[in-house]
C-alpha positions in Angstrom: 0.0 0.0 0.0 2.9 2.3 0.7 3.8 2.3 -3.1 0.4 1.8 -4.7 -1.5 4.7 -2.8 0.9 7.6 -3.8 0.9 6.4 -7.4 -2.9 6.2 -7.6 -3.2 9.7 -6.1 -0.8 11.1 -8.7 -2.6 9.3 -11.6 -6.0 10.0 -10.3 -5.4 13.6 -9.9 -5.9 14.2 -13.5 -9.1 12.4 -13.9 -12.5 14.5 -14.2 -14.7 11.7 -13.0 -17.3 13.0 -10.6 -17.7 12.1 -7.0 -20.8 10.2 -6.3 -23.1 11.8 -3.7 -24.1 10.0 -1.5 -21.0 7.5 -1.5 -22.2 4.6 -3.7 -20.1 1.6 -4.4 -17.6 1.6 -7.4 -17.5 -2.2 -7.3 -18.5 -5.4 -5.5 -16.1 -7.5 -3.3 -15.6 -11.2 -3.7 -18.1 -11.4 -0.7 -20.9 -9.9 -2.6 -21.2 -6.4 -1.1 -19.7 -3.0 -1.8 -15.8 -3.4 -1.1 -12.4 -3.7 -2.5 -11.5 -7.3 -3.4 -11.7 -9.3 -0.1 -11.9 -6.3 2.4 -15.1 -4.3 2.9 -15.4 -0.5 2.5 -18.0 2.1 4.0 -19.8 2.3 0.6 -23.5 1.5 0.0 -25.7 0.7 -3.0 -28.6 2.8 -4.1 -31.6 2.4 -1.7 -33.6 -0.6 -2.7 -30.9 -2.3 -4.9 -31.0 -6.0 -5.3 -28.0 -7.7 -6.9 -26.1 -10.9 -7.2 -22.4 -11.6 -7.4 -20.7 -14.9 -8.5 -16.9 -15.2 -7.9 -14.4 -17.8 -8.6 -10.9 -18.4 -7.4 -8.7 -21.2 -5.9 -10.1 -20.5 -2.4 -13.6 -21.4 -3.6 -16.8 -20.1 -5.3 -19.2 -17.7 -3.7 -22.7 -16.8 -4.9 -24.2 -13.9 -3.0 -27.5 -12.1 -3.2 -27.3 -8.5 -1.8 -30.1 -6.1 -0.8 -29.8 -2.5 0.0 -32.7 -2.7 2.8 -32.4 0.9 3.7 -30.3 3.8 2.7 -27.5 2.8 5.2 -28.3 -1.0 5.8 -26.7 -3.5 3.4 -27.6 -7.3 3.7 -26.0 -10.2 2.0 -27.0 -13.8 1.9 -24.2 -16.0 0.6 -23.8 -19.6 -0.6 -20.2 -20.8 -0.9 -18.1 -23.7 -2.0 -15.1 -23.5 0.3 -12.1 -25.4 -1.1 -9.5 -27.3 0.9 -11.9 -28.4 3.7 -13.0 -32.0 4.0 -16.2 -33.3 5.6 -18.0 -36.6 5.5 -18.3 -36.6 1.7 -14.5 -36.3 1.4 -14.7 -34.1 -1.8 -12.0 -31.7 -0.8 -14.4 -28.9 -0.2 -17.6 -27.9 1.8 -20.6 -25.9 1.1 -21.4 -23.1 3.5 -24.3 -20.5 3.9 -23.7 -17.3 5.5 -25.4 -13.9 6.2 -23.9 -10.4 6.5 -25.2 -7.1 7.8 -23.5 -3.7 7.3 -24.7 -0.4 8.4 -23.3 3.0 7.2 -23.3 5.1 10.5 -22.4 8.4 8.6 -22.0 9.2 5.0 -19.1 11.4 3.8 -19.5 15.1 4.4 -16.5 17.7 4.1 -13.5 16.5 5.7 -15.5 13.5 7.4 -15.3 10.1 5.8 -18.1 7.7 5.6 -18.0 5.1 8.5 -19.6 1.6 8.4 -20.0 -1.1 11.0 -20.3 -4.7 9.8 -20.9 -8.3 10.8 -19.8 -10.9 8.4 -20.9 -14.5 8.5 -22.5 -14.1 11.9 -25.3 -16.8 11.5 -23.4 -19.4 9.5 -21.0 -22.1 10.7 -18.4 -19.4 10.9 -15.8 -20.2 8.2 -16.0 -16.4 7.1 -17.0 -15.1 10.5 -15.6 -11.5 11.4 -16.6 -8.1 12.3 -15.2 -4.6 11.3 -15.3 -0.9 11.5 -14.2 0.9 8.2 -14.0 4.4 7.0 -13.9 5.4 3.3 -12.9 8.9 2.0 -12.7 10.5 -1.4 -9.2 12.1 -1.5 -9.6 13.2 -5.2 -12.6 13.1 -7.6 -11.4 9.7 -8.7 -9.4 8.2 -5.9 -11.2 6.7 -2.9 -9.4 5.3 0.2 -10.7 2.9 2.8 -9.1 1.9 6.1 -10.5 -0.1 8.9 -10.1 -2.5 11.8 -11.2 -6.2 11.5 -11.7 -9.1 13.9 -11.9 -12.8 13.1 -11.0 -13.7 9.5 -10.5 -9.9 8.8 -7.8 -10.0 11.4 -6.2 -13.3 10.2 -7.7 -15.0 13.3 -10.4 -17.3 12.1 -12.9 -18.4 14.7 -12.9 -22.0 16.0 -15.8 -23.8 14.3 -17.8 -26.1 16.7 -18.2 -29.5 14.9 -21.4 -30.1 17.0 -23.0 -26.7 16.3 -26.2 -27.0 14.4 -25.4 -23.4 12.9 -28.0 -20.7 12.4 -27.5 -18.8 15.7 -25.4 -15.6 16.2 -22.0 -16.0 17.8 -22.6 -12.9 19.9 -19.9 -13.8 22.6 -17.2 -13.6 19.9 -18.1 -10.4 18.1 -15.5 -7.6 18.1 -13.2 -10.1 20.2 -9.9 -11.9 19.7 -7.7 -9.1 18.6 -8.0 -6.6 15.9 -5.9 -5.9 12.9 -5.9 -3.1 10.3 -6.9 -3.5 6.7 -7.0 -0.9 3.8 -7.8 -0.5 0.1 -7.6 2.2 -2.5 -9.6 2.5 -5.6 -9.0 4.6 -8.8 -11.9 5.3 -11.0 -10.2 5.5 -14.4 -13.3 6.4 -16.3 -17.1 5.7 -16.0 -16.5 2.2 -16.8 -13.2 0.9 -15.4 -12.2 0.9 -11.6 -8.8 -0.4 -10.4 -8.4 -1.6 -6.7 -5.5 -2.4 -4.6 -5.9 -3.5 -1.0 -4.1 -4.9 2.1 -5.8 -8.0 3.6 -5.1 -10.2 6.7 -7.2 -13.2 5.5 -5.0 -16.3 5.4 -7.9 -18.6 4.3 -7.5 -21.0 7.3 -10.3 -22.9 8.9 -10.0 -24.2 12.5 -12.4 -26.8 14.0 -13.1 -27.7 17.5 -11.7 -31.3 17.0 -8.2 -29.8 16.4 -8.2 -30.0 12.5 -6.9 -27.1 10.6 -7.6 -26.7 6.9 -5.8 -24.4 4.5 -8.3 -23.2 1.9 -6.2 -23.4 -1.4 -2.7 -21.8 -1.5 -1.4 -19.9 1.5 -1.3 -16.3 0.3 2.3 -15.1 -0.2 1.3 -11.6 1.0 -1.5 -9.6 2.0 -1.6 -7.5 -1.2 -4.4 -8.0 -3.6 -5.0 -6.3 -6.9 -8.2 -6.1 -9.1 -9.7 -4.5 -12.0 -13.5 -4.2 -12.5 -15.3 -3.0 -15.6 -19.0 -1.9 -15.7 -21.1 -2.4 -19.0 -24.7 -1.6 -19.5 -26.4 0.0 -16.5 -26.5 -3.1 -14.5 -23.5 -5.4 -15.0 -20.0 -5.7 -13.9 -17.1 -8.2 -14.4 -14.0 -8.3 -12.5 -10.6 -10.0 -12.4 -8.2 -10.1 -9.2 -5.2 -11.6 -7.7 -5.0 -12.7 -4.1 -1.8 -12.8 -2.2 0.3 -12.7 -5.4 -0.2 -16.3 -6.3 -3.9 -16.9 -7.0 -6.0 -15.3 -9.7 -9.9 -15.1 -9.7 -12.9 -13.6 -11.7 -16.3 -12.5 -10.8 -19.6 -11.3 -12.4 -22.2 -9.0 -10.7 -25.7 -7.9 -11.7 -27.6 -5.2 -9.9 -31.2 -4.1 -10.3 -32.9 -1.1 -8.8 -36.7 -1.2 -8.5 -36.8 2.5 -9.2 -34.9 1.9 -12.6 -37.4 -0.1 -14.6 -36.4 -1.1 -18.2 -39.6 0.7 -19.2 -40.0 3.5 -16.8 -43.3 4.7 -18.2 -44.6 1.3 -19.2 -45.9 0.2 -22.6 -49.6 0.3 -21.9 -51.9 2.6 -23.8 -52.6 6.0 -22.6 -55.8 6.4 -20.7 -58.9 8.0 -22.2 -58.9 11.8 -21.5 -61.2 13.2 -19.0 -64.4 14.6 -20.9 -65.4 17.9 -19.4 -69.2 18.4 -19.1 -71.0 20.6 -21.7 -72.5 23.9 -20.5 -76.0 23.6 -18.8 -77.5 25.3 -21.9 -76.1 22.8 -24.3 -77.5 19.7 -22.3 -80.4 21.1 -20.1 -82.0 17.6 -19.7 -78.7 15.9 -18.7 -78.0 18.7 -16.2 -81.5 18.7 -14.7 -81.3 15.0 -13.7 -84.7 14.0 -15.2 -83.0 11.1 -17.2 -82.6 9.3 -13.8 -86.5 8.7 -14.0 -86.1 6.7 -17.1 -85.8 3.0 -16.2 -83.8 2.3 -19.4 -81.1 4.8 -18.4 -79.0 2.9 -16.0 -78.8 -0.4 -17.9 -77.7 1.4 -21.0 -75.2 3.6 -19.0 -73.8 0.5 -17.0 -73.4 -1.6 -20.1 -71.4 1.3 -21.9 -69.3 1.9 -18.8 -68.6 -1.7 -18.3 -67.5 -2.4 -21.9 -65.2 0.8 -21.8 -63.7 -0.6 -18.4 -63.2 -4.0 -19.7 -60.9 -2.5 -22.5 -58.8 -1.1 -19.6 -58.6 -4.3 -17.8 -61.2 -3.6 -15.1 -64.5 -5.5 -14.5 -67.5 -3.5 -13.5 -69.1 -5.8 -11.0 -72.0 -3.6 -9.9 -73.2 -0.2 -10.1 -75.6 2.2 -8.2 -76.7 5.3 -10.1 -78.9 8.3 -9.1 -79.2 11.9 -10.6 -76.2 13.3 -8.8 -74.2 10.3 -7.5 -72.7 7.1 -9.1 -70.9 4.2 -7.3 -69.2 1.6 -9.4 -67.7 -1.5 -7.8 -64.7 -2.7 -9.9 -62.1 -5.4 -9.9 -58.7 -4.6 -11.0 -57.3 -7.2 -13.3 -54.4 -5.4 -15.0 -52.5 -2.9 -13.0 -50.0 -3.4 -10.1 -51.1 -0.2 -8.7 -54.6 0.0 -7.7 -54.5 3.9 -7.9 -54.0 3.6 -11.7 -57.0 1.4 -12.0 -59.0 3.8 -10.0 -57.7 6.8 -12.0 -58.6 5.2 -15.3 -62.1 4.3 -13.9 -62.6 7.8 -12.9 -61.8 9.1 -16.5 -64.2 6.7 -18.0 -66.9 7.8 -15.7 -66.6 11.3 -16.9 -67.2 10.1 -20.4 -70.1 7.7 -19.7 -72.2 9.7 -17.0 -74.7 12.4 -17.6 -73.6 15.9 -16.5 -75.7 15.9 -13.4 -73.8 13.2 -11.7 -71.2 15.3 -9.5 -70.1 12.6 -6.9 -68.0 9.6 -8.1 -67.6 6.7 -5.6 -65.2 4.1 -6.9 -65.2 0.9 -4.9 -62.5 -1.6 -5.3 -63.3 -5.4 -4.7 -61.1 -8.4 -4.2 -62.6 -12.0 -4.6 -65.9 -10.4 -5.0 -66.0 -8.5 -1.7 -65.5 -4.8 -1.4 -62.4 -3.5 0.2 -62.5 0.4 0.1 -64.2 3.2 -1.5 -62.6 6.5 -3.0 -65.0 9.2 -3.2 -64.3 12.3 -5.4 -66.1 15.2 -7.0 -66.4 15.0 -10.7 -65.6 18.8 -10.9 -62.1 18.0 -9.1 -61.5 15.3 -11.6 -62.1 17.7 -14.5 -60.2 20.6 -12.8 -57.1 18.6 -11.7 -56.4 16.4 -14.7 -53.2 18.0 -15.8 -51.8 18.7 -12.3 -49.7 16.5 -10.1 -51.4 13.4 -8.5 -51.0 14.9 -5.0 -53.8 17.4 -5.6 -56.4 14.9 -6.6 -55.3 12.8 -3.5 -56.1 15.7 -1.4 -59.4 16.2 -3.0 -60.5 12.7 -2.8 -61.7 10.7 0.5 -61.0 7.0 1.2 -63.3 5.0 3.4 -64.4 1.5 4.3 -66.8 0.0 1.9 -69.9 -1.8 3.3 -70.7 -5.3 1.9 -73.9 -3.9 0.2 -75.1 -0.5 -0.8 -78.6 0.7 -1.6 -79.3 0.6 -5.3 -76.4 -1.5 -6.3 -77.2 -3.5 -9.6 -75.0 -6.3 -10.5 -73.7 -6.1 -14.1 -74.8 -8.9 -16.5 -72.5 -11.7 -17.4 -69.9 -11.2 -14.5 -71.0 -14.2 -12.5 -70.5 -17.2 -12.9 -67.0 -16.6 -14.4 -64.6 -19.3 -15.6 -60.9 -18.7 -16.4 -58.1 -21.1 -17.2 -54.6 -21.0 -18.3 -51.7 -23.6 -19.3 -48.2 -22.3 -18.7 -44.8 -23.9 -18.1 -43.3 -24.0 -14.6 -39.9 -23.9 -13.2 -39.0 -25.1 -9.8 -35.5 -24.1 -8.5 -33.6 -25.1 -5.4 -30.5 -22.9 -5.0 -29.2 -23.1 -1.5 -28.9 -26.8 -0.8 -25.6 -27.8 0.8 -26.3 -31.4 -0.2 -27.6 -31.0 -3.7 -26.3 -27.5 -5.1 -28.6 -26.4 -7.9 -31.8 -28.4 -8.4 -34.5 -27.9 -10.9 -37.7 -29.2 -12.3 -39.6 -28.1 -15.5 -43.0 -29.1 -16.6 -46.5 -27.7 -17.6 -49.2 -26.5 -15.3 -52.9 -26.0 -16.1 -54.9 -23.9 -13.7 -58.5 -23.0 -13.7 -60.9 -21.0 -11.4 -64.7 -20.8 -11.4 -66.3 -18.0 -9.6 -69.7 -19.3 -8.8 -70.9 -16.0 -7.2 -69.2 -12.9 -5.5 -66.9 -14.4 -2.9 -67.3 -18.0 -3.8 -64.3 -19.4 -5.9 -63.5 -22.9 -7.0 -59.8 -23.2 -7.8 -57.7 -26.2 -9.1 -54.4 -26.9 -10.7 -52.9 -29.9 -12.5 -49.1 -30.4 -13.1 -47.2 -32.7 -15.3 -43.4 -32.9 -15.0 -41.2 -32.9 -18.0 -37.7 -33.2 -16.8 -35.5 -32.1 -14.0 -33.0 -33.4 -11.2 -35.2 -33.0 -8.3 -36.1 -36.6 -7.7 -38.2 -38.6 -5.3 -36.3 -39.2 -2.0 -36.8 -39.9 1.6 -35.5 -37.8 4.4 -31.8 -38.2 6.0 -31.1 -41.3 7.8 -30.3 -40.2 11.5 -26.9 -40.9 12.9 -28.2 -43.3 15.5 -26.8 -46.7 16.0 -30.3 -48.2 15.7 -30.8 -46.8 12.3 -27.1 -47.5 11.1 -27.5 -51.1 12.0 -31.1 -51.3 10.5 -30.2 -49.8 7.2 -26.5 -50.5 6.8 -25.9 -46.8 6.3 -26.5 -43.5 8.1 -25.1 -40.0 8.8 -25.0 -37.0 6.5 -25.5 -37.7 2.9 -27.4 -40.8 3.5 -31.1 -40.9 2.7 -34.0 -43.4 3.1 -35.2 -44.5 -0.4 -38.9 -43.8 -1.2 -39.7 -47.5 -0.8 -38.1 -47.7 2.7 -39.9 -44.5 3.8 -43.3 -45.4 2.7 -42.9 -49.0 4.1 -42.4 -47.9 7.7 -44.9 -45.3 8.9 -42.9 -44.7 12.1 -40.3 -43.0 10.0 -42.6 -40.1 9.6 -41.5 -38.9 13.1 -37.9 -37.9 13.8 -36.0 -39.6 16.5 -36.5 -36.5 18.6 -40.4 -37.1 18.4 -41.1 -34.3 15.8 -43.6 -35.1 13.1 -42.1 -34.8 9.6 -44.2 -32.2 8.0 -41.5 -30.6 5.8 -38.2 -32.6 6.1 -39.8 -35.3 3.8 -40.8 -32.7 1.2 -38.7 -34.5 -1.4 -41.2 -37.3 -1.3 -43.7 -34.9 -3.1 -41.4 -34.2 -5.9 -40.1 -36.2 -9.0 -43.4 -37.6 -9.8 -43.6 -38.7 -13.4 -47.5 -39.0 -13.4 -49.7 -35.9 -13.1 -50.2 -34.3 -9.7 -52.8 -32.0 -8.3 -51.0 -29.3 -6.2 -54.1 -27.6 -5.3 -58.0 -28.1 -5.6 -60.1 -25.7 -3.2 -63.3 -24.2 -2.7 -63.1 -20.8 -1.0 -65.7 -18.5 0.5 -64.9 -14.8 1.1 -67.1 -12.5 3.0 -67.4 -9.1 4.8 -69.7 -9.3 7.8 -68.8 -5.6 8.9 -67.2 -2.7 7.1 -63.8 -3.3 8.6 -64.0 -7.1 9.0 -63.1 -9.8 6.5 -63.5 -13.5 6.5 -62.3 -16.5 4.5 -63.1 -20.2 4.6 -61.1 -22.4 2.3 -61.5 -26.3 2.0 -59.9 -28.9 -0.1 -56.4 -29.9 -1.1 -54.8 -26.8 0.2 -51.2 -27.3 -0.9 -49.1 -30.1 -2.1 -48.6 -31.8 1.3 -51.8 -31.1 3.2 -55.5 -30.8 2.8 -58.4 -29.9 5.0 -60.1 -26.7 6.0 -58.6 -23.3 6.7 -60.7 -20.4 8.2 -59.5 -16.8 8.7 -60.8 -13.5 10.0 -59.2 -10.1 9.6 -59.8 -6.6 11.1 -58.4 -4.0 8.7 -59.8 -0.4 8.5 -59.0 1.2 5.2 -57.4 4.2 6.8 -55.4 2.4 9.4 -51.8 1.1 9.1 -52.7 -1.6 11.8 -54.5 -4.8 11.0 -55.2 -7.8 13.2 -56.0 -11.3 12.1 -56.7 -14.9 13.2 -56.5 -18.2 11.4 -57.3 -21.8 12.3 -56.7 -24.9 10.1 -57.5 -28.5 10.5 -55.5 -30.4 8.1 -54.3 -33.8 7.2 -51.1 -34.9 5.4 -51.6 -35.8 1.7 -50.2 -39.0 0.1 -47.0 -38.5 -1.7 -48.7 -39.0 -5.2 -50.6 -35.7 -4.7 -53.9 -37.0 -5.7 -56.8 -37.7 -3.4 -55.6 -40.1 -0.8 -54.3 -39.0 2.6 -51.8 -40.3 5.2 -52.4 -40.8 8.9 -50.9 -37.5 10.3 -53.4 -34.6 11.1 -53.2 -31.6 13.2 -55.3 -28.6 14.3 -53.0 -25.4 14.0 -53.1 -21.8 13.5 -52.1 -18.4 14.9 -53.1 -14.8 15.7 -51.5 -12.1 13.7 -50.7 -8.3 13.9 -49.6 -6.2 10.9 -48.3 -2.8 10.8 -47.3 -0.7 7.8 -44.5 1.8 8.3 -43.1 4.5 6.1 -40.8 3.8 3.1 -42.9 0.7 2.3 -42.1 -1.4 5.2 -44.6 -3.8 6.7 -44.0 -5.8 9.9 -45.9 -8.9 10.7 -46.0 -10.9 13.9 -47.7 -14.4 13.9 -48.1 -16.2 17.2 -49.6 -19.7 17.5 -49.2 -23.4 16.7 -47.3 -24.8 13.7 -47.8 -27.9 11.4 -45.6 -30.1 13.6 -47.4 -29.1 16.8 -44.7 -26.9 18.1 -45.7 -23.5 19.5 -43.9 -20.1 18.9 -43.9 -17.0 16.8 -42.8 -15.6 13.3 -41.5 -12.3 12.6 -41.6 -11.0 9.1 -40.4 -7.6 7.8 -41.2 -6.8 4.2 -40.4 -3.8 2.0 -42.5 -3.0 -1.0 -41.8 -0.2 -3.6 -44.3 1.8 -5.5 -43.7 -0.2 -8.5 -44.7 -3.5 -6.8 -41.3 -4.9 -5.9 -41.5 -6.8 -2.5 -38.4 -8.1 -0.7 -38.7 -9.5 2.8 -37.1 -11.7 5.5 -38.7 -13.8 8.1 -37.6 -15.8 11.3 -39.5 -18.4 13.3 -38.8 -19.6 16.8 -40.8 -22.2 18.6 -40.6 -24.4 21.7 -38.4 -26.9 19.8 -34.7 -27.0 21.0 -32.0 -26.4 18.4 -31.3 -30.2 18.5 -34.9 -31.1 17.9 -35.0 -28.6 15.0 -31.9 -29.8 13.5 -29.3 -28.0 11.4 -30.0 -24.3 11.2 -31.5 -24.2 14.8 -34.7 -22.3 13.8 -36.7 -21.5 10.5 -35.7 -18.4 8.5 -35.6 -17.2 4.9 -35.9 -14.4 2.4 -38.9 -13.7 0.1 -38.8 -11.9 -3.3 -41.8 -10.9 -5.4 -41.2 -8.9 -8.7 -44.0 -7.6 -10.9 -43.7 -9.2 -14.4 -44.6 -5.8 -15.9 -41.4 -4.2 -14.3 -39.4 -6.1 -16.7 -41.7 -6.4 -19.6 -43.3 -2.9 -19.6 -46.8 -4.5 -20.2 -49.5 -3.8 -17.6 -50.3 -6.9 -15.7 -50.7 -8.2 -12.2 -48.7 -11.4 -12.8 -45.7 -11.8 -10.5 -42.5 -13.8 -10.2 -42.3 -15.0 -6.6 -39.4 -16.8 -4.7 -39.0 -18.1 -1.2 -35.2 -18.6 -0.5 -34.4 -20.7 2.6 -31.5 -22.7 3.1 -33.1 -25.7 4.7 -36.6 -27.3 4.8 -37.2 -28.3 8.4 -40.3 -29.4 10.5 -40.0 -26.8 13.2 -41.9 -23.5 12.6 -43.6 -24.9 9.5 -46.7 -22.8 8.2 -49.5 -24.0 5.9 -49.4 -22.6 2.4 -52.8 -21.4 1.6 -53.6 -19.2 -1.4 -54.9 -15.7 -1.2 -54.9 -15.0 2.5 -56.9 -12.0 3.5 -54.2 -9.3 4.2 -52.5 -9.3 0.9 -55.9 -9.4 -0.9 -57.3 -6.4 1.1 -54.3 -4.0 1.5 -54.0 -3.1 -2.2 -56.8 -0.6 -2.0 -56.0 0.5 1.6 -54.4 3.9 2.6 -50.8 3.1 3.0 -50.3 1.0 -0.1 -52.9 2.9 -2.1 -51.2 6.4 -1.5 -47.7 4.9 -2.0 -48.7 4.4 -5.7 -51.0 7.5 -6.0 -48.6 9.0 -8.5 -50.0 6.6 -11.0 -53.5 8.0 -10.6 -53.2 10.1 -13.9 -51.3 7.3 -15.8 
């Protein structure tokens, strides 16, 4: 560093590259977050950025997913192949999952550098475990310097890994302990594309285990000096090459997406119909007088015309109440991610379809046939504010709870019963399995729904596998002498065959007495014959203006069938919601048809939801889970105005870490991206993922479609107004 830093300062002083404000990352480290090469920096990504980095070197292969959860909070979930370490497979490497958190305490301002505090691999087995405090400063417009203190692997003092530890719990007693050593890096932004990095690192790539074994991960570095070059192309991609310790080379690839930077920011949907101002009273005296309302043929004609116009905009006019000066439409949004856009387009069409005397518009949103909220706005405000910012029409409108029924509502013809169907390919991926690596299954799924009446929906799906490497397999054979002797094999990497598992019902309970509700999930995969993942009849109702109910019966998910009942209290103008759910379910047979196994359970939970600023929603579920264990689940989700949702959850129950097994407790990350964000086409279709490292029995929830909270909140205050900027779209 003594020679590299002065040279970089001299060369960088002639560059005219602008300094980022705030201090955003110039490149990603091999650990998948803003940094040098192996060392961290105090940089961040743009708020809300979701990215992935894959790096290769003689020390291993790391696949990381990074999310800038807050402007100062960076999170990383990492899956690594760590070379040079042996386990029961004797492959010369292990696979490891780890989680990092970094918080930027202060950003750069004047003479003050940006400062961050980080925890590296604080929930994994500890191969990469370390903590740090780091500062980063722009010394010229193109040269940036970082220096910090590191503990654990960042100080060249790897933590001792307990071979009996199930993992998944924070090693708090070791944080910022064991001696600290300095690290540093310098980056030179040659131009808008190329960034050169030099750093001093203490990582010697050793792993120490509690049984006394010490492993060298690849070659021992000849020195602490690492050099790298990183090149950005396009808006979202980066490639890099680097040397570690002077004797090892590596490469990496990064992709980063920001929800606020869609490929088609304005969308590709057609422009809405313009607002039609009313004619002067002298030009239409009958329309202004309201005498038209006495004609019994007026409402059917108006309702038919408005319904046809709304259908072209992707909305369904379910019912309508019309008088001389007021009109209420109840509509279902079938096209737009933002409910505000659907409401705005409906308001425009009402100005074109309704006689001039109608001054009050009430637009009531529905979900699954039940009303969720009403937006009331004066027609004159719609006419007056069309070409202003959306905030003005928001101030002029009133949001209220919608009653189940309303005087004068007339159902639209041909809306119920309604049949819909689709046939699409499906792809199932497994990406964080330490045993199997990347797994996949590809096939076709046919799905149909029949809405018998408002709130009554029959839904079913049929799947046919085409190919994949997710095969039928029983759970792992316990490392117990009884099982070793009975099956002639046991321990990690050994599994019951499907035939062995089905032949002995006693195996459907673990040796610790926990029913296998998820750890035998591979028994539900790999079927070459058609399967029925879901077949249900659901009834949705609204017994009070702020109370919603759901009862669903049938084959609820691929592994369980039965009855699920739910009630939700959710005022339209409140960020708080309370709910309760109870389920009586039985385990389905592994062929996923109509037969059941012996295990059944009554489980459920009470829930509290709260919507904070910046799109954050917190959820707390307390109750009983599928395996009969009792505990609580905490979920934190962030949703952006364009529909991106990213969340994390953790469940702790009365099962001990030993009873739960590897991972100690259930946890995971959820991701939901609207398909329209990438294609530019208006659609409510989504790409969803639930990323969890393990599938265990403790804390297992039932997977029921269309739970009430997500169905209702689209048209309620917090989420509705976050997307209100699309009212005039």
